[in-house]
C-alpha positions as CSV (number, residue, x, y, z in Angstrom):
1,X,7.9,9.4,34.6
2,X,10.5,10.3,32.0
3,X,9.4,9.7,28.4
4,X,12.1,7.8,26.5
5,X,13.6,9.4,23.4
6,X,13.8,7.4,20.1
7,X,16.6,9.0,18.1
8,X,16.0,9.6,14.4
9,X,18.5,7.0,13.4
10,X,16.9,4.4,15.6
11,X,13.4,5.5,14.5
12,X,14.3,4.9,10.9
13,X,15.9,1.5,11.6
14,X,12.8,0.4,13.6
15,X,10.4,1.7,11.0
16,X,12.2,0.2,8.0
17,X,12.6,-3.1,9.8
18,X,8.9,-3.3,10.3
19,X,8.5,-2.7,6.6
20,X,11.1,-5.3,5.6
21,X,13.4,-2.8,4.1
22,X,16.3,-2.9,6.6
23,X,18.0,-6.1,5.4
24,X,18.5,-7.6,2.0
25,X,15.5,-10.0,2.2
26,X,15.6,-13.5,0.7
27,X,13.1,-16.2,0.0
28,X,11.3,-17.8,-3.0
29,X,8.6,-15.1,-3.1
30,X,5.8,-17.5,-3.7
31,X,3.4,-19.5,-1.7
32,X,3.8,-19.4,2.1
33,X,6.9,-17.1,1.8
34,X,4.9,-14.5,-0.2
35,X,1.9,-14.8,2.1
36,X,4.3,-14.1,5.0
37,X,5.6,-11.0,3.3
38,X,2.0,-9.8,2.7
39,X,1.1,-10.5,6.3
40,X,4.2,-8.7,7.7
41,X,3.3,-5.6,5.6
42,X,-0.4,-5.8,6.4
43,X,-1.4,-5.0,2.8
44,X,0.0,-3.8,-0.5
45,X,-1.7,-1.0,-2.4
46,X,-3.0,-1.8,-5.9
47,X,-2.4,0.8,-8.6
48,X,-3.0,0.7,-12.4
49,X,0.0,2.7,-13.5
50,X,2.5,0.5,-15.3
51,X,5.3,2.7,-16.6
52,X,7.8,0.2,-15.2
53,X,5.9,-2.3,-13.1
54,X,2.6,-2.1,-11.2
55,X,2.8,-0.7,-7.7
56,X,1.9,-3.9,-5.8
57,X,4.5,-5.8,-7.8
58,X,7.2,-3.3,-7.2
59,X,6.4,-3.3,-3.5
60,X,6.8,-7.0,-3.2
61,X,9.8,-7.2,-5.5
62,X,11.6,-4.6,-3.2
63,X,11.3,-7.2,-0.4
64,X,11.9,-10.3,-2.5
65,X,14.0,-10.0,-5.6
66,X,12.8,-13.3,-6.9
67,X,9.2,-12.1,-6.9
68,X,7.1,-12.3,-10.1
69,X,3.5,-11.1,-10.6
70,X,2.1,-14.6,-11.3
71,X,2.9,-15.6,-7.7
72,X,0.6,-12.9,-6.3
73,X,-2.2,-13.8,-8.8
74,X,-2.0,-17.4,-7.6
75,X,-2.1,-16.3,-4.0
76,X,-5.3,-14.3,-4.5
77,X,-7.2,-16.1,-7.3
78,X,-6.1,-19.7,-6.9
79,X,-5.1,-20.3,-3.3
80,X,-7.4,-17.7,-1.8
81,X,-4.7,-16.7,0.7
82,X,-5.5,-13.0,0.2
83,X,-8.4,-10.8,-0.9
84,X,-8.8,-7.4,-2.5
85,X,-10.6,-4.6,-0.7
86,X,-10.0,-1.1,0.7
87,X,-7.6,0.3,3.3
88,X,-6.8,4.0,2.5
89,X,-7.1,2.8,-1.1
90,X,-7.6,-0.4,-3.1
91,X,-5.3,-3.1,-1.6
92,X,-4.5,-6.8,-1.4
93,X,-5.0,-8.0,2.1
94,X,-4.1,-11.3,3.9
95,X,-7.2,-13.5,3.9
96,X,-6.9,-14.1,7.7
97,X,-7.8,-10.4,8.1
98,X,-11.2,-10.9,6.4
99,X,-13.3,-11.1,9.6
100,X,-12.0,-7.7,10.7
101,X,-13.1,-6.2,7.4
102,X,-16.7,-6.9,8.2
103,X,-16.8,-3.7,10.3
104,X,-15.3,-1.9,7.3
105,X,-17.9,-3.3,5.0
106,X,-20.7,-2.0,7.2
107,X,-19.1,1.4,7.7
108,X,-18.2,1.8,4.0
109,X,-21.8,0.9,3.1
110,X,-23.2,3.6,5.4
111,X,-20.7,6.2,4.1
112,X,-21.5,5.4,0.5
113,X,-25.2,5.8,1.1
114,X,-24.6,9.2,2.7
115,X,-22.2,10.5,0.0
116,X,-22.8,8.8,-3.3
117,X,-26.2,10.5,-4.1
118,X,-24.4,13.8,-4.3
119,X,-21.6,12.3,-6.4
120,X,-23.4,10.0,-8.7
121,X,-26.8,11.6,-8.6
122,X,-30.2,10.4,-7.3
123,X,-31.0,6.9,-8.4
124,X,-27.4,5.9,-8.2
125,X,-28.5,2.6,-6.6
126,X,-31.1,1.5,-9.1
127,X,-29.0,-1.2,-10.6
128,X,-27.8,-2.9,-7.4
129,X,-30.4,-5.7,-7.2
130,X,-30.2,-6.4,-10.9
131,X,-26.4,-6.6,-10.9
132,X,-26.3,-8.8,-7.8
133,X,-28.9,-11.2,-9.3
134,X,-27.0,-11.3,-12.6
135,X,-23.9,-12.5,-10.9
136,X,-25.8,-14.9,-8.7
137,X,-27.4,-16.5,-11.8
138,X,-24.6,-16.3,-14.3
139,X,-21.4,-16.3,-12.4
140,X,-18.3,-13.9,-12.2
141,X,-18.5,-10.7,-14.2
142,X,-16.5,-7.6,-14.9
143,X,-17.9,-4.2,-15.6
144,X,-17.8,-5.0,-19.3
145,X,-20.3,-7.8,-18.8
146,X,-22.9,-5.9,-16.8
147,X,-24.5,-2.9,-18.5
148,X,-21.6,-1.5,-20.5
149,X,-24.2,0.0,-22.8
150,X,-25.8,2.0,-20.0
151,X,-25.5,5.8,-20.5
152,X,-23.0,7.9,-18.8
153,X,-23.2,11.6,-18.1
154,X,-19.7,12.5,-19.4
155,X,-16.2,11.2,-20.0
156,X,-14.6,11.7,-16.6
157,X,-12.6,9.0,-14.9
158,X,-15.1,8.7,-12.1
159,X,-18.2,9.0,-14.3
160,X,-19.2,5.4,-14.0
161,X,-22.2,3.8,-15.7
162,X,-24.9,2.6,-13.2
163,X,-23.9,-1.0,-13.3
164,X,-20.3,-0.1,-12.5
165,X,-21.6,2.0,-9.6
166,X,-23.5,-1.1,-8.4
167,X,-20.5,-3.4,-8.7
168,X,-18.3,-1.0,-6.7
169,X,-21.0,-0.6,-4.0
170,X,-21.6,-4.3,-3.7
171,X,-17.8,-4.9,-3.5
172,X,-17.2,-2.1,-0.9
173,X,-20.1,-3.4,1.2
174,X,-18.9,-7.0,1.2
175,X,-21.6,-8.7,-0.8
176,X,-19.3,-9.2,-3.8
177,X,-15.6,-10.0,-3.8
178,X,-13.0,-9.9,-6.5
179,X,-12.6,-13.4,-7.9
180,X,-9.7,-12.6,-10.1
181,X,-8.5,-10.1,-12.7
182,X,-8.3,-10.2,-16.4
183,X,-5.3,-8.1,-17.3
184,X,-6.0,-5.4,-14.7
185,X,-9.8,-5.5,-14.9
186,X,-11.6,-6.7,-11.8
187,X,-13.9,-9.7,-12.1
188,X,-16.5,-9.9,-9.3
189,X,-18.4,-12.8,-7.8
190,X,-20.6,-13.5,-4.8
191,X,-18.5,-13.3,-1.6
192,X,-19.6,-16.7,-0.6
193,X,-18.1,-18.2,-3.8
194,X,-14.7,-16.4,-3.3
195,X,-14.0,-16.1,0.5
196,X,-13.2,-19.4,2.3
197,X,-15.9,-20.4,4.8
198,X,-13.4,-20.6,7.7
199,X,-12.9,-16.9,7.6
200,X,-16.2,-15.8,6.0
201,X,-18.2,-17.2,8.9
202,X,-16.2,-15.6,11.7
203,X,-18.1,-12.8,13.5
204,X,-16.3,-10.3,15.8
205,X,-17.7,-7.4,17.9
206,X,-16.6,-3.9,17.0
207,X,-14.4,-3.5,20.1
208,X,-12.5,-6.6,19.2
209,X,-11.9,-5.4,15.6
210,X,-10.8,-1.9,16.8
211,X,-8.3,-3.6,19.3
212,X,-6.9,-5.8,16.5
213,X,-6.6,-2.9,14.0
214,X,-4.8,-0.7,16.4
215,X,-2.5,-3.5,17.7
216,X,-1.7,-4.8,14.2
217,X,-1.0,-1.2,13.0
218,X,1.5,-0.7,15.9
219,X,3.3,-3.9,15.1
220,X,3.8,-2.8,11.5
221,X,4.7,0.9,12.2
222,X,6.9,0.4,15.2
223,X,5.8,3.7,16.7
224,X,2.9,6.1,15.8
225,X,0.5,8.7,17.0
226,X,-3.2,7.6,17.5
227,X,-4.0,9.2,14.1
228,X,-1.2,7.3,12.3
229,X,-2.5,4.1,13.8
230,X,-6.0,4.8,12.7
231,X,-4.9,5.7,9.2
232,X,-3.0,2.4,8.7
233,X,-6.0,0.2,7.9
234,X,-8.6,2.9,8.0
235,X,-10.9,0.7,10.2
236,X,-10.9,2.6,13.5
237,X,-12.2,6.1,13.6
238,X,-9.9,8.9,14.9
239,X,-12.0,9.1,18.1
240,X,-11.8,5.3,18.6
241,X,-8.0,5.4,18.0
242,X,-7.6,8.2,20.7
243,X,-9.6,6.2,23.2
244,X,-7.8,3.0,22.4
245,X,-4.4,4.7,23.0
246,X,-5.6,6.2,26.3
247,X,-6.9,2.8,27.5
248,X,-3.8,0.8,26.2
249,X,-1.4,3.4,27.9
250,X,-3.3,3.1,31.2
251,X,-3.2,-0.7,31.0
252,X,0.6,-0.7,30.2
253,X,0.1,-2.3,26.8
254,X,1.8,0.7,25.0
255,X,4.2,3.3,26.2
256,X,4.7,7.0,25.3
257,X,7.9,7.8,23.4
258,X,9.3,11.0,22.0
259,X,10.5,10.4,18.4
260,X,13.2,12.6,16.9
261,X,12.3,13.8,13.5
262,X,14.8,14.5,10.6
263,X,14.8,18.2,11.5
264,X,15.7,17.5,15.2
265,X,12.2,18.2,16.5
266,X,10.4,15.7,18.7
267,X,7.0,14.1,18.1
268,X,5.1,12.5,21.0
269,X,4.1,9.0,19.8
270,X,3.4,5.5,21.2
271,X,5.2,2.3,21.0
272,X,5.5,-0.9,23.0
273,X,8.1,-2.2,25.4
274,X,8.9,-5.2,23.2
275,X,9.4,-3.0,20.1
276,X,11.8,-0.7,21.9
277,X,13.6,-3.5,23.7
278,X,14.3,-5.1,20.3
279,X,16.1,-2.0,19.0
280,X,19.5,-3.3,20.1
281,X,19.1,-6.5,18.1
282,X,18.1,-4.9,14.8
283,X,20.5,-5.5,11.9
284,X,22.5,-2.7,10.4
285,X,20.9,-1.3,7.3
286,X,21.8,-2.9,4.0
287,X,23.9,-0.7,1.7
288,X,21.7,-1.7,-1.3
289,X,20.3,1.0,-3.4
290,X,16.5,0.3,-3.6
291,X,14.0,1.5,-6.1
292,X,10.6,1.9,-4.4
293,X,7.1,2.3,-5.6
294,X,5.5,5.7,-5.1
295,X,2.9,3.8,-3.1
296,X,5.3,1.8,-1.0
297,X,3.9,1.3,2.5
298,X,7.0,3.0,4.0
299,X,6.1,6.2,2.0
300,X,2.4,6.2,1.5
301,X,1.9,8.4,4.6
302,X,3.7,11.3,2.9
303,X,3.7,13.6,5.9
304,X,5.1,10.9,8.2
305,X,7.8,10.0,5.6
306,X,8.7,13.7,5.3
307,X,9.0,14.1,9.1
308,X,11.0,11.0,9.6
309,X,13.3,11.0,6.5
310,X,13.3,14.7,5.5
311,X,12.1,13.5,2.1
312,X,9.2,15.4,0.5
313,X,7.5,13.4,-2.2
314,X,4.4,14.2,-4.2
315,X,3.2,12.2,-7.2
316,X,2.7,14.4,-10.2
317,X,0.4,12.3,-12.4
318,X,-2.4,14.9,-12.1
319,X,-0.1,17.9,-12.4
320,X,-0.1,19.5,-15.9
321,X,3.2,18.6,-17.6
322,X,4.5,22.2,-17.8
323,X,4.1,22.5,-14.0
324,X,5.8,19.2,-13.0
325,X,9.0,19.6,-11.0
326,X,10.2,16.0,-11.7
327,X,7.9,13.8,-13.9
328,X,4.7,11.9,-14.4
329,X,5.6,8.9,-12.3
330,X,8.9,9.2,-10.4
331,X,10.3,6.5,-8.2
332,X,11.8,7.2,-4.7
333,X,15.2,5.7,-4.3
334,X,16.5,4.5,-0.9
335,X,20.0,3.5,0.3
336,X,20.4,2.2,3.8
337,X,18.1,4.3,6.1
338,X,18.2,7.3,3.8
339,X,16.1,8.4,0.8
340,X,18.8,9.5,-1.6
341,X,16.8,10.8,-4.6
342,X,14.1,10.1,-7.2
343,X,14.2,8.4,-10.6
344,X,12.3,9.0,-13.8
345,X,12.4,5.8,-15.7
346,X,10.0,3.8,-17.9
347,X,9.7,0.8,-20.0
348,X,10.1,1.5,-23.8
349,X,9.7,-1.8,-25.6
350,X,12.5,-4.0,-24.3
351,X,14.5,-1.2,-22.9
352,X,14.5,0.4,-19.4
353,X,14.8,4.1,-20.3
354,X,16.3,6.2,-17.5
355,X,15.5,9.8,-18.2
356,X,16.6,11.5,-15.0
357,X,17.8,11.0,-11.5
358,X,17.6,13.8,-9.0
359,X,19.8,13.3,-5.9
360,X,18.6,14.8,-2.6
361,X,20.4,17.7,-1.2
362,X,23.7,16.6,0.3
363,X,23.8,13.3,-1.6
364,X,27.0,12.8,-3.7
365,X,26.6,10.6,-6.7
366,X,30.1,9.2,-6.8
367,X,31.1,6.1,-8.7
368,X,30.1,3.6,-5.9
369,X,26.6,5.0,-5.6
370,X,26.1,5.2,-9.3
371,X,27.2,1.6,-9.5
372,X,24.7,0.7,-6.8
373,X,21.9,2.4,-8.7
374,X,22.9,0.7,-11.9
375,X,23.0,-2.7,-10.1
376,X,19.4,-2.1,-8.8
377,X,18.2,-1.3,-12.3
378,X,19.9,-4.5,-13.6
379,X,18.0,-6.4,-10.9
380,X,14.7,-5.0,-11.9
381,X,15.0,-5.8,-15.7
382,X,13.1,-9.2,-15.4
383,X,10.3,-7.7,-13.4
384,X,10.0,-4.8,-16.0
385,X,10.2,-7.3,-18.8
386,X,13.1,-5.5,-20.3
387,X,16.6,-6.6,-21.4
388,X,18.8,-3.5,-21.2
389,X,19.1,-0.1,-19.6
390,X,19.5,3.1,-21.7
391,X,20.5,6.3,-19.9
392,X,19.6,9.7,-21.4
393,X,22.7,11.8,-22.0
394,X,21.7,14.3,-19.2
395,X,20.1,11.7,-16.8
396,X,22.1,12.7,-13.7
397,X,20.7,16.0,-12.5
398,X,23.2,16.5,-9.7
């Protein structure tokens, strides 16, 4: 049987539609509308860097221009419509997915017990029972309230004191949940006091969870290899993903497809008949210039984004300043179905300071495109809590 070809243009449109980046996007960006955006994306990655806006806020703002951070705080801490845990990294996840995370809790716990003795040293787990009892007896607590006087071995980022190790272990294994945040600091409580009973009490068998994780990833990616499907939620193992794809292909639930990459090569992937049939009805891409988070779901798989868009992006936070090619925290910029460059900008008091924009090869920064970029920066001023834009004299590095 002939394997269908998904052209690069159609692959981009399908992928961006699944990530809510094809059209303009409208809605109040709070309550049920915001919960729907989170559900459609599957999760948003949480990151502490706040040069302009935090990653999760920028991700949601890119889909809903009326979004403000307080709406997500209410969704998580007040309405309990989402919870914080781990995908490939720390993330905010729709609450209805919680039953599927029980498998992740168990697997994370087993992995931690194998690996953390070498990382944190023997006796890394000595505070677990005491920390759990302290929260059970006295209520929610952050790492400041539990053992902040405990000794550390050094001053590294990951050199946690024993009580912090215990908090993270108890959270990753599902016994604690994040109740809310103070500023950006996590406040933990017993899972039964945070997670609503109607999802907390659901129990699923591992095959059910694997089937859900793979199917849900396919819905949100549009097309993918077995490895890309497994990497989306990081619930299924790579072997489980390969077996699921073989079984689903045999049963006719998915179909093989060759996807054209940006360089003209083809990559054998999987999709579904309904996703491919829907290509003809997809809207044309918006001409809006979009500022994206470095951790946007559309880009967080760097290798996939590079193959699909021909856009190589690497964050340079941990690169020594003299060796950086672009900057400490540079934002990818998209227009339509194309990544057109990267922007170095940050908040300086009440000013959005634009230090540099590097267009991609072949991208002309004419008046219309510069006006589109400026319009996007104007749109983001309220989210960044700034009132004006200031361009450096040499900001356009064309």
